[in-house]
C-alpha atoms as an extended CHARMM CRD file, in Angstrom:
* protein
*
       126  EXT
         1         1  UNK       CA             63.4520000000      -65.4080000000      -68.4220000000  PROA      1               0.0000000000
         2         2  UNK       CA             61.6380000000      -62.3740000000      -67.3350000000  PROA      2               0.0000000000
         3         3  UNK       CA             58.2770000000      -63.7560000000      -67.6030000000  PROA      3               0.0000000000
         4         4  UNK       CA             59.4620000000      -66.9170000000      -65.4270000000  PROA      4               0.0000000000
         5         5  UNK       CA             60.4420000000      -64.5890000000      -62.6670000000  PROA      5               0.0000000000
         6         6  UNK       CA             57.0660000000      -62.6440000000      -62.8920000000  PROA      6               0.0000000000
         7         7  UNK       CA             55.4170000000      -66.2380000000      -62.4820000000  PROA      7               0.0000000000
         8         8  UNK       CA             57.4970000000      -66.9260000000      -59.3040000000  PROA      8               0.0000000000
         9         9  UNK       CA             56.8360000000      -63.5460000000      -57.8230000000  PROA      9               0.0000000000
        10        10  UNK       CA             53.3370000000      -64.0450000000      -58.3810000000  PROA      10              0.0000000000
        11        11  UNK       CA             53.2860000000      -67.5000000000      -57.0150000000  PROA      11              0.0000000000
        12        12  UNK       CA             55.1250000000      -66.3150000000      -53.7950000000  PROA      12              0.0000000000
        13        13  UNK       CA             52.6550000000      -63.4620000000      -53.4500000000  PROA      13              0.0000000000
        14        14  UNK       CA             49.6990000000      -65.8290000000      -53.6930000000  PROA      14              0.0000000000
        15        15  UNK       CA             51.2240000000      -67.9470000000      -51.0870000000  PROA      15              0.0000000000
        16        16  UNK       CA             51.8190000000      -65.2030000000      -48.8500000000  PROA      16              0.0000000000
        17        17  UNK       CA             48.2530000000      -64.0130000000      -49.2240000000  PROA      17              0.0000000000
        18        18  UNK       CA             46.9880000000      -67.5500000000      -48.5990000000  PROA      18              0.0000000000
        19        19  UNK       CA             49.1610000000      -67.7290000000      -45.5900000000  PROA      19              0.0000000000
        20        20  UNK       CA             47.6220000000      -64.7550000000      -44.3500000000  PROA      20              0.0000000000
        21        21  UNK       CA             44.2330000000      -65.9970000000      -44.6030000000  PROA      21              0.0000000000
        22        22  UNK       CA             45.1370000000      -69.5970000000      -43.0250000000  PROA      22              0.0000000000
        23        23  UNK       CA             46.2970000000      -68.0890000000      -39.8350000000  PROA      23              0.0000000000
        24        24  UNK       CA             42.9930000000      -66.3210000000      -39.1880000000  PROA      24              0.0000000000
        25        25  UNK       CA             41.1970000000      -69.4320000000      -40.0920000000  PROA      25              0.0000000000
        26        26  UNK       CA             40.2430000000      -71.9300000000      -37.1620000000  PROA      26              0.0000000000
        27        27  UNK       CA             37.9480000000      -74.2720000000      -39.3590000000  PROA      27              0.0000000000
        28        28  UNK       CA             39.8730000000      -77.2580000000      -40.5950000000  PROA      28              0.0000000000
        29        29  UNK       CA             37.5990000000      -77.5230000000      -43.8190000000  PROA      29              0.0000000000
        30        30  UNK       CA             38.4860000000      -73.6630000000      -44.5090000000  PROA      30              0.0000000000
        31        31  UNK       CA             42.3240000000      -74.8130000000      -44.1830000000  PROA      31              0.0000000000
        32        32  UNK       CA             41.9410000000      -77.6250000000      -46.5590000000  PROA      32              0.0000000000
        33        33  UNK       CA             40.2110000000      -75.6180000000      -49.0750000000  PROA      33              0.0000000000
        34        34  UNK       CA             42.9920000000      -73.1010000000      -49.1830000000  PROA      34              0.0000000000
        35        35  UNK       CA             45.4750000000      -75.8270000000      -49.5250000000  PROA      35              0.0000000000
        36        36  UNK       CA             43.8400000000      -77.1720000000      -52.2130000000  PROA      36              0.0000000000
        37        37  UNK       CA             43.6060000000      -73.4960000000      -53.9880000000  PROA      37              0.0000000000
        38        38  UNK       CA             47.3540000000      -73.3480000000      -53.5420000000  PROA      38              0.0000000000
        39        39  UNK       CA             48.1450000000      -76.6780000000      -54.5910000000  PROA      39              0.0000000000
        40        40  UNK       CA             46.0790000000      -75.8730000000      -57.8290000000  PROA      40              0.0000000000
        41        41  UNK       CA             47.9220000000      -72.4770000000      -58.3970000000  PROA      41              0.0000000000
        42        42  UNK       CA             51.2110000000      -74.1990000000      -57.6470000000  PROA      42              0.0000000000
        43        43  UNK       CA             50.6980000000      -76.8780000000      -60.1880000000  PROA      43              0.0000000000
        44        44  UNK       CA             49.3400000000      -74.3080000000      -62.9880000000  PROA      44              0.0000000000
        45        45  UNK       CA             52.5980000000      -72.2620000000      -62.3910000000  PROA      45              0.0000000000
        46        46  UNK       CA             54.5960000000      -75.4690000000      -62.6060000000  PROA      46              0.0000000000
        47        47  UNK       CA             53.0260000000      -76.2800000000      -65.8670000000  PROA      47              0.0000000000
        48        48  UNK       CA             53.3280000000      -72.9570000000      -67.3780000000  PROA      48              0.0000000000
        49        49  UNK       CA             57.0930000000      -72.9460000000      -66.1680000000  PROA      49              0.0000000000
        50        50  UNK       CA             57.6570000000      -76.2360000000      -67.6800000000  PROA      50              0.0000000000
        51        51  UNK       CA             56.2650000000      -75.1560000000      -71.0560000000  PROA      51              0.0000000000
        52        52  UNK       CA             58.3270000000      -72.0320000000      -71.1220000000  PROA      52              0.0000000000
        53        53  UNK       CA             61.4610000000      -73.6710000000      -70.2410000000  PROA      53              0.0000000000
        54        54  UNK       CA             60.6790000000      -76.2700000000      -72.9370000000  PROA      54              0.0000000000
        55        55  UNK       CA             59.9540000000      -73.4290000000      -75.5100000000  PROA      55              0.0000000000
        56        56  UNK       CA             63.1900000000      -71.5160000000      -74.6660000000  PROA      56              0.0000000000
        57        57  UNK       CA             65.0130000000      -74.6200000000      -75.0250000000  PROA      57              0.0000000000
        58        58  UNK       CA             63.4630000000      -75.3410000000      -78.3790000000  PROA      58              0.0000000000
        59        59  UNK       CA             64.3410000000      -71.8270000000      -79.5080000000  PROA      59              0.0000000000
        60        60  UNK       CA             67.9620000000      -72.0880000000      -78.3410000000  PROA      60              0.0000000000
        61        61  UNK       CA             68.3570000000      -75.5280000000      -80.1760000000  PROA      61              0.0000000000
        62        62  UNK       CA             67.0180000000      -73.7100000000      -83.3970000000  PROA      62              0.0000000000
        63        63  UNK       CA             69.3590000000      -70.7250000000      -82.9180000000  PROA      63              0.0000000000
        64        64  UNK       CA             72.3450000000      -73.0750000000      -82.4860000000  PROA      64              0.0000000000
        65        65  UNK       CA             71.6070000000      -75.2300000000      -85.5660000000  PROA      65              0.0000000000
        66        66  UNK       CA             71.1180000000      -71.8760000000      -87.5020000000  PROA      66              0.0000000000
        67        67  UNK       CA             74.5590000000      -70.8040000000      -86.4700000000  PROA      67              0.0000000000
        68        68  UNK       CA             76.3200000000      -74.2140000000      -86.8990000000  PROA      68              0.0000000000
        69        69  UNK       CA             74.8160000000      -74.2450000000      -90.5440000000  PROA      69              0.0000000000
        70        70  UNK       CA             76.0280000000      -70.6650000000      -91.0950000000  PROA      70              0.0000000000
        71        71  UNK       CA             79.3600000000      -71.4150000000      -89.9370000000  PROA      71              0.0000000000
        72        72  UNK       CA             79.3500000000      -74.4260000000      -92.0360000000  PROA      72              0.0000000000
        73        73  UNK       CA             78.6180000000      -72.7190000000      -95.1720000000  PROA      73              0.0000000000
        74        74  UNK       CA             81.0950000000      -69.8740000000      -94.0960000000  PROA      74              0.0000000000
        75        75  UNK       CA             83.8720000000      -72.5030000000      -93.6560000000  PROA      75              0.0000000000
        76        76  UNK       CA             83.2520000000      -74.1210000000      -96.9570000000  PROA      76              0.0000000000
        77        77  UNK       CA             83.1270000000      -70.8730000000      -98.8570000000  PROA      77              0.0000000000
        78        78  UNK       CA             86.4520000000      -69.7430000000      -97.2430000000  PROA      78              0.0000000000
        79        79  UNK       CA             88.0180000000      -73.0640000000      -97.9250000000  PROA      79              0.0000000000
        80        80  UNK       CA             87.0350000000      -72.9060000000     -101.5660000000  PROA      80              0.0000000000
        81        81  UNK       CA             88.4400000000      -69.1750000000     -101.6920000000  PROA      81              0.0000000000
        82        82  UNK       CA             91.8100000000      -70.4010000000     -100.1340000000  PROA      82              0.0000000000
        83        83  UNK       CA             91.9860000000      -73.3870000000     -102.4720000000  PROA      83              0.0000000000
        84        84  UNK       CA             91.5490000000      -71.2250000000     -105.6900000000  PROA      84              0.0000000000
        85        85  UNK       CA             93.7170000000      -68.8090000000     -104.2800000000  PROA      85              0.0000000000
        86        86  UNK       CA             96.5950000000      -71.5260000000     -103.6960000000  PROA      86              0.0000000000
        87        87  UNK       CA             96.0560000000      -72.8000000000     -107.1230000000  PROA      87              0.0000000000
        88        88  UNK       CA             96.4500000000      -69.3400000000     -108.6010000000  PROA      88              0.0000000000
        89        89  UNK       CA             99.5150000000      -68.7510000000     -106.7160000000  PROA      89              0.0000000000
        90        90  UNK       CA            100.9190000000      -72.2390000000     -107.8490000000  PROA      90              0.0000000000
        91        91  UNK       CA            100.2790000000      -71.3220000000     -111.4570000000  PROA      91              0.0000000000
        92        92  UNK       CA            101.9700000000      -68.2010000000     -111.0900000000  PROA      92              0.0000000000
        93        93  UNK       CA            104.8640000000      -69.6690000000     -109.4080000000  PROA      93              0.0000000000
        94        94  UNK       CA            105.3230000000      -72.2730000000     -112.3030000000  PROA      94              0.0000000000
        95        95  UNK       CA            105.2100000000      -69.4610000000     -114.8260000000  PROA      95              0.0000000000
        96        96  UNK       CA            107.6310000000      -67.4340000000     -112.8880000000  PROA      96              0.0000000000
        97        97  UNK       CA            110.0070000000      -70.3890000000     -112.5980000000  PROA      97              0.0000000000
        98        98  UNK       CA            109.8530000000      -70.9780000000     -116.0920000000  PROA      98              0.0000000000
        99        99  UNK       CA            110.7760000000      -67.4380000000     -116.7700000000  PROA      99              0.0000000000
       100       100  UNK       CA            113.8510000000      -67.6190000000     -114.4580000000  PROA      100             0.0000000000
       101       101  UNK       CA            114.8560000000      -70.9960000000     -115.9090000000  PROA      101             0.0000000000
       102       102  UNK       CA            114.8440000000      -69.5050000000     -119.6680000000  PROA      102             0.0000000000
       103       103  UNK       CA            116.8460000000      -66.3370000000     -118.2350000000  PROA      103             0.0000000000
       104       104  UNK       CA            119.3930000000      -68.7490000000     -116.5450000000  PROA      104             0.0000000000
       105       105  UNK       CA            119.5850000000      -70.9430000000     -119.7980000000  PROA      105             0.0000000000
       106       106  UNK       CA            119.8960000000      -67.8570000000     -122.2590000000  PROA      106             0.0000000000
       107       107  UNK       CA            122.5880000000      -66.3790000000     -119.9750000000  PROA      107             0.0000000000
       108       108  UNK       CA            124.6320000000      -69.7720000000     -120.0380000000  PROA      108             0.0000000000
       109       109  UNK       CA            124.2890000000      -69.7680000000     -123.8380000000  PROA      109             0.0000000000
       110       110  UNK       CA            125.4890000000      -66.3120000000     -123.9950000000  PROA      110             0.0000000000
       111       111  UNK       CA            128.2810000000      -66.8210000000     -122.0410000000  PROA      111             0.0000000000
       112       112  UNK       CA            129.3740000000      -69.8450000000     -124.1020000000  PROA      112             0.0000000000
       113       113  UNK       CA            128.7920000000      -68.0360000000     -127.2370000000  PROA      113             0.0000000000
       114       114  UNK       CA            131.0090000000      -64.8250000000     -125.7780000000  PROA      114             0.0000000000
       115       115  UNK       CA            133.7600000000      -67.1330000000     -124.7340000000  PROA      115             0.0000000000
       116       116  UNK       CA            133.7020000000      -69.3440000000     -127.5560000000  PROA      116             0.0000000000
       117       117  UNK       CA            136.9590000000      -68.4580000000     -129.1050000000  PROA      117             0.0000000000
       118       118  UNK       CA            138.6440000000      -69.2470000000     -125.5100000000  PROA      118             0.0000000000
       119       119  UNK       CA            136.9730000000      -72.3590000000     -125.0570000000  PROA      119             0.0000000000
       120       120  UNK       CA            137.8920000000      -73.3790000000     -128.4030000000  PROA      120             0.0000000000
       121       121  UNK       CA            141.4280000000      -72.8390000000     -127.7710000000  PROA      121             0.0000000000
       122       122  UNK       CA            141.5220000000      -74.8280000000     -124.6390000000  PROA      122             0.0000000000
       123       123  UNK       CA            139.9720000000      -77.7380000000     -126.3900000000  PROA      123             0.0000000000
       124       124  UNK       CA            142.1620000000      -77.5860000000     -129.4510000000  PROA      124             0.0000000000
       125       125  UNK       CA            145.3730000000      -76.0210000000     -128.4980000000  PROA      125             0.0000000000
       126       126  UNK       CA            146.8200000000      -74.6650000000     -131.4260000000  PROA      126             0.0000000000
């Protein structure tokens, strides 16, 4: 961008210089020569600006593509990490539930064994 601004300033300075020369000229051929010179400089600067803008656009496209690729890679990696963490947590939950189920069943069996005489009297009064 700084180069483009510099080129535009240079073009304006050249145009002002040529304008100053034109005001002092009276011969039509001199004026036409200066117009041709100015047209030549304008087309040169225009071409340079077009090339620079095209180059900047290409660089931006390359950077955007690179950032997009980096984001895709990072998202895929984080998705894989999250997936593996969820699977690990699921495995831990299954193990935990199995442990608690065992505790509940063991407690129920212990209660039955401890209360067996009372339960036996209820079923078979006698």
